[in-house]
C-alpha positions in Angstrom: 0.0 0.0 0.0 1.5 3.3 -1.1 0.2 6.3 0.9 2.4 8.9 -0.7 0.5 11.9 -1.8 0.9 15.6 -1.7 1.3 16.9 1.9 -1.6 19.3 1.4 -4.0 16.3 1.2 -5.1 16.5 4.8 -6.2 20.1 4.4 -8.2 19.4 1.2 -9.2 15.7 1.7 -12.9 16.4 2.1 -12.9 18.6 -1.0 -11.1 16.0 -3.0 -13.4 13.1 -1.9 -16.5 15.1 -2.8 -15.0 16.3 -6.1 -14.2 12.7 -7.1 -17.6 11.5 -6.0 -19.3 14.0 -8.2 -16.9 14.0 -11.2 -15.2 10.6 -11.4 -17.6 7.8 -12.2 -15.0 5.1 -11.5 -14.4 6.5 -8.0 -18.1 6.7 -7.4 -18.6 3.1 -8.5 -15.8 2.0 -6.2 -17.5 3.8 -3.3 -20.7 2.0 -4.0 -19.0 -1.3 -3.9 -17.1 -0.4 -0.7 -20.1 1.3 1.0 -23.2 -0.2 -0.6 -25.5 1.4 1.9 -24.9 4.8 0.2 -25.7 3.7 -3.4 -28.8 5.9 -3.8 -27.1 9.0 -2.3 -24.0 8.4 -4.5 -26.2 8.0 -7.6 -28.0 11.3 -6.9 -24.8 13.2 -5.8 -23.0 12.1 -9.0 -25.8 13.6 -11.1 -26.4 16.7 -9.0 -24.0 18.1 -6.4 -26.9 20.1 -4.9 -29.2 17.1 -4.5 -29.3 17.1 -0.7 -27.4 13.8 -0.5 -24.2 15.4 0.8 -25.2 15.2 4.5 -25.2 11.4 4.9 -22.1 11.1 2.8 -20.4 13.8 4.9 -21.5 12.0 8.1 -20.0 8.8 6.8 -16.8 10.6 5.8 -16.5 12.2 9.3 -17.1 8.9 11.1 -14.7 6.9 8.9 -12.2 9.5 7.8 -9.1 7.4 8.0 -10.6 4.5 6.0 -12.0 6.9 3.4 -8.8 8.8 3.1 -6.7 5.6 2.7 -9.2 4.5 0.0 -9.0 7.8 -1.8 -5.2 8.1 -1.6 -4.9 4.5 -3.0 -7.3 5.3 -5.7 -5.4 8.5 -6.8 -2.1 6.7 -6.6 -3.3 3.7 -8.6 -5.7 5.2 -11.0 -5.0 8.9 -11.3 -1.3 9.4 -11.5 -2.1 12.5 -13.6 -4.1 14.0 -10.7 -2.6 17.6 -10.6 -2.9 18.8 -7.0 -1.8 22.3 -7.9 -4.6 22.6 -10.5 -7.1 21.2 -8.1 -6.2 23.7 -5.4 -6.2 26.6 -7.9 -9.6 25.7 -9.3 -11.5 24.2 -6.3 -9.1 25.6 -3.7 -9.8 26.0 -0.1 -10.8 23.8 2.8 -14.3 22.6 2.8 -15.9 23.7 6.1 -19.5 22.5 5.6 -20.5 20.6 8.7 -17.7 22.1 10.8 -18.2 24.1 14.0 -15.7 26.5 15.7 -15.6 28.4 19.0 -13.7 31.7 19.1 -13.4 34.4 21.8 -16.3 36.8 21.7 -14.5 40.0 20.5 -14.6 42.0 17.3 -10.9 41.5 16.8 -11.0 37.7 17.1 -14.1 37.6 14.8 -12.3 39.7 12.2 -9.2 37.5 12.5 -11.2 34.4 12.1 -13.0 35.7 9.0 -9.7 36.8 7.5 -8.2 33.3 8.1 -11.2 31.9 6.1 -10.4 34.1 3.2 -6.7 33.2 3.3 -7.6 29.4 3.4 -10.2 29.9 0.6 -12.7 28.2 2.8 -15.6 26.5 1.0 -19.1 26.7 2.6 -22.6 27.8 1.6 -23.4 29.8 4.7 -22.7 30.0 8.4 -24.5 30.7 11.6 -22.9 32.5 14.6 -24.2 32.4 18.2 -22.7 34.3 21.2 -22.6 32.0 24.1 -21.0 33.5 27.2 -17.5 34.6 26.3 -17.4 32.7 23.1 -18.9 32.9 19.6 -19.9 29.5 18.1 -19.8 29.4 14.3 -21.4 26.6 12.4 -20.8 26.2 8.7 -23.3 24.8 6.2 
């Protein structure tokens, strides 16, 4: 088993997995054989990235991240030697934060710094919700 891949993979792993699930039929078919309980969601997600099937796939990824990442790295190494990580980062860039939650100190400066860091990381998300709870701001991404 060869686990050599670009060192940036851990930052962009979720983005890569969902990109491949939507754009690479061979990868999607391998997922179906490895995780058959998600066949319907994978079929719909492959056709339409906005189908609403992302949530159960994301839950599976979050629960089994190591297994999915090993599977994905092996797939890229064995089947996609031409996978250009620089092009991927430039086009799809950023860390996918959908489903993530953060707590930061409740101050304007910390909030501004946090938002600036999202821009630098080219964070991907549809929207977010913030809630002040005591001395912290909880931020949930969707």
